[in-house]
LOZA-736753 format. One record per atom (N, C-alpha, C): z negated, y negated, x; residue in one letter. Coordinates in steps of 0.1 Angstrom, whole numbers, plus 5000, padded with zeros to 4 digits. Example, Ala and Ser with C-alpha at 12.3 -4.5 7.8 and 13.67 -1.06 7.14 Angstrom:
# LOZA-736753
492250575132A492250455123A492250335132A492950225128S492950115137S492150005129S
***
This chain:
# LOZA-736753
500050125008X500050005000X500049875009X499149875018X499049755027X500349735035X500949845040X502149835047X503249775039X503349815026X504349765017X504149615015X502949575013X502649425011X503049355024X502749405036X503149335048X504749325049X505349435045X506849435046X507449335036X506849325024X507349225014X507149085019X505949055025X505748925031X506848895042X507148985050X508148965061X509448935054X509849015044X511148995037X511148855031X510048815024X509948685018X510148565028X509348575039X509348475049X510748465056X511248585058X512648595065X513648525056X513648545043X514548485034X514448335034X513148295033X512848145033X513348075046X512948135057X513348085070X514948085072X515548185067X516948195067X517648085060X517148055048X517647935040X517447805048X516247795053X515847665060X516747655073X516947755080X517847745092X519247715089X519747775078X521147745073X521247595069X520247555062X520347405058X520247315070X519347345079X519247265091X520547265099X521147385100X522447395108X523547315102X523547295089X524547225083X524247075082X522947045079X522546905076X522446825089X521946885100X521646815112X522946745118X524046815120X525246755125X525746635116X525646665103X526046555093X525146435095X523846455096X522946345097X523246265110X523546335121X523846265134X525146185132X526146235126X527346155124X527046035115X526346045104X526045935096X525245835103X524245875110X523445785118X524245705129X525045785136X525945715146X526845615140X527345645128X528345555122X527745435116X526445435114X525745325107X524845245116X524545295128X523645225137X524245095142X523444995144X523844865149X524144885164X524844785170X525144785184X523844785192X522844715188X521544705195X520844845194X520944905183X520345045182X521045145191X522345135192X523045225200X522745205215X522645075219X522245045233X520845085236X519945065227X518545105229X518445265230X519245335222X519245475223X519745525237X520545445243X521145475256X520245425268X519045365264X518145305273X518745195282X519645115275X520245005282X519944875275X520144765281X519844635276X520744605264X520244585252X521044555241X521844425242X521244335250X521944205252X523244215259X523444325267X524644345274X525844385264X525444445253X526444505244X526144455230X526544325227X526344275213X527144335203X528244395207X529144465197X529544605203X529944695194X530444825198X531844835191X532844855199X534144875192X534245015185X535145025176X535245145168X535545275177X536445255187X536745365195X535545415204X534745315208X533445355215X532445415206X532345365194X531445425184X531845575181X533145595179X533545735176X533245825188X533545775200X533245855212X531745885214X530945785210X529445805211X529045905200X529545895188X529245995178X529646135182X530846145187X531246285191X530346335202X530046255212X529246295223X527846335218X527246255209X525946285203X525846405195X526946435188X526846555178X527046685186X527646685198X527846815205X526546895207X525446835213X524246915214X523746965201X523946885190X523446925177X524247045172X525547045174X526347155170X526047285178X525747265190X525247385198X523947435192X523047345189X521747395184X521947455170X522847405162X523247465149X523747605150X524547625160X525047755163X523847855166X522947805174X521747885178X520947915166X520747825157X520047845144X520747955136X522047945135X522748055128X522648185135X522648195148X522448315155X521048375152X520048295151X518748345148X518648405134X519548375126X519648435112X519848585113X520548635124X520848775126X519448845127X518548795135X517248855136X516548855122X516548745115X515948745102X516548845092X517848865093X518448965084X517949105088X517849135101X517249265106X515849285101X515049175101X513649185096X513649225082X514549165074X514549205060X514949345057X515649405067X515949555066X514949635072X513849575077X512749655083X513049695098X514049635104X514349655118X513749545127X512449565130X511749465137X511949465153X512249585158X512449595172X513749645176X514749615169X516149665172X516749575183X517749625189X518549555199X519149425193X519649435181X520249315175X519249205174X518049235171X516949125170X516849055183X516749135194X516449075207X517649005212X518849055209X520048985213X520148855206X519848845193X519848725186X518848625192X517648675195X516648585202X517148535215X517748615223X518348575236X519448465234X520248495224X521348395221X520748265216X519748275208X519048155203X518448075215X517848145224X517248075235X518348015244X519448085246X520548035254X521147905248X521247905235X521747785228X520747665229X519447705228X518447595229X518547535243X518647615253X518747565267X520047475268X521147525263X522347445264X522247315257X521747315245X521547195237X520647095244X519547145250X518647065257X519246995269X520047075277X520747025288X521846925284X522546955274X523546855269X522946725264X521746745257X521046625252X520646535264X520346595275X519946515287X521146425291X522346475290X523546405294X523946295284X523546305272X523946215262X523646065265X522346045270X521945905272X522745845283X522845905295X523645835305X525145815301X525745915295X527145915291X527345805280X526345785271X526445675261X526445545268X525645525278X525645405286X526945385293X527545485298X528845475304X529945435294X529945495282X530845465272X530745315268X529445275266X529245135263X529745035274X529545075286X529944995298X531444995300X532145085295X533645095298X534344965294X535044905304X535744785302X534944655302X533744665305X532844545306X532644515320X532344385323X532144335336X530744395341X529844395332X528444455336X528244585328X527644675335X527344795328X525944835331X525544945325X524144995326X524145145325X523345205333X523245355332X521745395334X521345485326X519945525326X519845675325X519145735334X518945885333X517445895332X516945965321X515545985319X515246135317X514346185325X513846315323X512346305322X511746335310X510346325309X509646465309X508346455309X507546575309X507946665297X508146605285X508446685273X509746765275X510746705282X511946775285X511746895294X511046865305X510646975314X509947085308X508947045300X508147145292X509047225283X509947165276X510847235267X511647335275X512247295286X513047375294X512347495299X511047485303X510247595308X509947695297X509547635285X509347725274X510547795269X511647735269X512947795265X513247905275X513147875288X513347985298X512448105297X511248075293X510248185291X510648265279X511048205268X511448275256X512748355259X513648295266X514948365270X514648495278X513748475288X513348595296X512748705288X511848665279X511148765271X512148835262X513048765256X514148825248X514948915256X515348875268X516148955277X515349095280X514049085284X513349205287X513249295275X513049235263X513049315251X514349385248X515449305250X516749365249X516949485258X516549475270X516649585279X515849705275X514649675270X513749775265X514349855253X514949775244X515649835233X516849925237X517549885247X518649965253X518150085259X517050085266X516450205272X515950295261X515350245251X514950325240X516150395233X517250325231X518450385225X518950495234X518950475247X519450585256X518550705255X517250685255X516250795254X516450875241X516750805230X516950875217X518150965218X519150925225X520351015226X520051145234X519051145242X518851265250X517751355243X517151305233X516051385227X516651475216X
***
């Protein structure tokens, strides 16, 4: 009885999280595009850690380039969220320790790492786009403790998923010989 209740909870939470991840994967890129299209020149400059006084206006072609640049890490993250859904689907089937689950976790961690690294490049590249064609330009590269902490946690999650993937492969091999 208790085992059945636990399984029902896992199924319920997996479905709910699956819906949430799907919504986030779709809404986040759209929100970034809308924000980028509606931000003032001063807000865009501030997001690039540059002096807003240097860039009182932003041309449409620069705005489009900045929006495209900004949405790339979000699209990578959205792909990772969709990959994580594979693990949630396996959980709903009662497959908690299958190779598919761990491969999905490793893929999710890889996309998190890629999105984080891409996000680091957005700020200086936005500054370069704003500076293109101007007499004065500005460039800022910022790496804070929160970014370093995120990268270390992502690397740890990826390594753990990799180890579990290898363990699942060994278990599959052992089953074939028994």
